[in-house]
C-alpha positions in Angstrom: 47.2 8.9 65.3 43.9 7.6 66.5 42.2 10.8 65.7 43.9 10.5 62.6 42.7 7.3 61.0 39.0 8.0 62.5 39.2 10.6 60.0 40.1 8.8 57.1 37.0 6.6 56.5 34.7 9.7 57.1 36.9 11.7 54.0 36.5 8.4 51.9 32.6 8.7 52.5 32.4 12.2 51.5 34.8 11.8 49.1 32.7 9.0 47.4 29.2 11.1 48.0 30.7 13.6 46.3 31.8 11.6 43.2 28.3 10.1 43.1 26.7 14.1 43.1 29.2 14.9 40.7 28.3 12.2 38.0 24.6 12.9 38.3 24.8 16.0 37.6 26.9 15.5 34.7 24.7 13.1 33.3 21.6 14.8 34.0 22.5 18.1 32.1 25.0 17.2 29.9 23.6 14.1 28.2 20.1 14.7 28.5 20.0 17.3 26.0 22.5 15.7 23.4 21.0 14.8 20.2 22.1 11.1 18.6 22.8 11.7 15.2 20.3 10.1 12.6 22.0 7.5 9.9 22.2 9.1 6.8 19.1 8.7 4.3 16.4 8.1 7.5 14.8 10.8 9.1 12.0 10.5 11.7 8.4 11.8 11.3 6.3 13.6 13.8 3.1 11.7 14.3 0.8 12.3 11.9 3.1 12.8 9.2 3.6 9.7 7.9 5.2 9.0 4.6 2.2 8.7 1.5 2.5 7.0 -1.3 -0.3 7.9 -4.2 -1.7 5.3 -6.0 -3.1 5.9 -9.3 -6.4 4.2 -9.7 -8.6 3.9 -12.9 -12.4 3.5 -12.0 -15.3 3.3 -14.4 -17.7 6.2 -14.1 -20.3 7.0 -16.9 -19.5 4.5 -19.3 -15.3 5.5 -19.5 -12.4 4.9 -17.0 -11.6 8.0 -14.9 -8.2 8.6 -12.7 -8.5 8.9 -9.3 -5.2 9.8 -7.1 -5.6 8.4 -3.1 -2.7 8.6 -1.0 -2.3 5.4 1.2 0.9 4.9 4.1 3.9 4.4 2.5 4.3 1.2 1.0 7.7 -0.7 -0.6 7.3 -4.2 -1.3 5.4 -4.7 -4.8 3.1 -7.5 -2.6 1.7 -4.5 -0.2 1.5 -2.1 -3.0 -0.6 -4.5 -5.0 -2.8 -5.1 -2.0 -3.4 -1.5 -1.4 -4.6 -1.0 -5.0 -7.3 -3.9 -4.7 -8.3 -2.5 -1.7 -8.7 0.9 -2.7 -9.9 -0.1 -6.0 -13.0 -2.3 -5.0 -14.0 0.6 -2.3 -15.2 2.4 -5.0 -15.0 5.8 -6.5 -16.6 7.0 -3.5 -18.6 10.5 -3.0 -21.4 8.8 -3.7 -20.5 8.4 -7.8 -22.3 5.4 -9.3 -19.7 2.8 -10.5 -20.0 -0.7 -11.6 -17.4 -1.8 -9.4 -18.7 -4.4 -6.7 -18.9 -4.1 -3.4 -17.4 -6.3 -0.5 -14.7 -7.8 -2.8 -11.9 -9.5 -0.4 -8.6 -10.2 -1.9 -7.6 -13.4 -1.1 -4.1 -13.8 -2.4 -1.6 -12.2 -5.6 0.7 -14.8 -7.0 3.4 -14.0 -9.7 4.3 -16.5 -12.0 7.9 -16.7 -14.0 6.0 -14.8 -17.0 5.4 -11.8 -14.8 1.7 -12.7 -15.0 0.2 -11.5 -11.6 -2.8 -13.5 -10.4 -5.0 -11.8 -8.7 -7.4 -14.1 -6.3 -10.6 -12.4 -5.4 -13.7 -13.4 -3.4 -16.9 -14.9 -4.5 -18.6 -10.7 -4.3 -16.8 -10.1 -7.6 -19.3 -12.2 -9.5 -22.3 -12.1 -6.9 -22.3 -8.6 -6.7 -21.4 -7.4 -10.0 -24.4 -5.8 -12.1 -23.7 -4.2 -15.3 -24.2 -5.1 -19.0 -20.9 -5.8 -21.3 -19.6 -2.2 -21.4 -19.6 -1.8 -17.8 -17.9 -5.5 -17.6 -15.2 -4.2 -19.8 -14.3 -0.9 -17.6 -14.4 -2.9 -14.8 -12.0 -5.5 -16.0 -9.8 -2.6 -18.1 -10.1 -0.3 -14.9 -8.5 -3.2 -12.5 -5.5 -3.9 -15.1 -4.6 -0.2 -15.4 -4.5 0.2 -11.7 -2.5 -2.6 -11.0 -0.1 -2.0 -14.2 0.2 1.5 -13.4 1.4 1.1 -9.8 3.4 -2.0 -10.2 6.6 -2.3 -11.9 7.8 -5.5 -13.7 4.2 -7.4 -14.1 3.2 -8.1 -17.7 0.0 -8.9 -17.4 -3.0 -9.6 -14.7 -4.9 -13.0 -14.3 -8.0 -13.1 -12.5 -9.2 -15.8 -10.4 -12.3 -15.9 -7.8 -11.8 -18.2 -4.8 -8.9 -19.5 -6.5 -10.1 -21.2 -9.2 -10.4 -19.4 -13.2 -13.6 -18.6 -14.3 -15.3 -18.5 -17.4 -16.8 -15.2 -17.1 -17.2 -12.5 -14.8 -21.1 -11.2 -16.2 -21.5 -13.4 -19.3 -19.7 -11.2 -21.5 -15.8 -11.7 -21.4 -13.8 -15.3 -21.1 -11.5 -14.9 -18.4 -9.7 -18.3 -18.6 -7.0 -15.9 -20.0 -5.0 -12.9 -18.7 -6.4 -9.4 -19.2 -4.2 -7.6 -21.4 -5.7 -9.0 -24.6 -9.2 -8.5 -23.6 -9.1 -4.7 -22.3 -6.7 -4.0 -25.3 -9.7 -4.6 -27.3 -11.6 -1.6 -28.7 -14.8 -1.6 -27.3 -17.4 0.5 -28.4 -18.1 3.6 -26.2 -14.9 3.3 -24.3 -12.5 6.6 -24.3 -8.8 5.4 -24.6 -6.9 6.5 -22.0 -4.2 9.0 -22.9 -0.3 8.0 -23.6 1.7 8.7 -20.3 -1.5 8.7 -18.1 -2.0 5.2 -17.7 1.7 4.3 -16.9 
């Protein structure tokens, strides 16, 4: 009887060891290869395959506006899209192309009022680094306006501020105390109209 009682703890220990090994094997081989289903509508992208958003930018080049499309990492919020438009616009057209777009302009803030006017607050480099005649100034303002309007929803007009303040003019040719829509809709000599459907 005492011999039998001595074997009981040994059997229990062996049983527990076997159960532990079996659980470990089961977890390792059966659960590690099981794919967790993704929620509907979501998709995991491989590294380097991020979702991109295409921006429509209108640059003043050769005395007219030219459409350039650029891909940026996907944005969904309107403020983030507006921020990307400003950043890409003030990089200029690139590839060594001459343009009156001033360099080193920074976005200081974006505000939208109840009339759906977007206030774009830009750094002083906008005025300081602009060099051009009346047509260059007009095309710069129109390019900025078209670039923002064509990429944003529910924005009716654009108002430019410099260092948080209204300015009378950018280069001395156009009055900037008012939003841009009426300024850029003016038929300026030498300006080529953007075809319908291209700017929106």
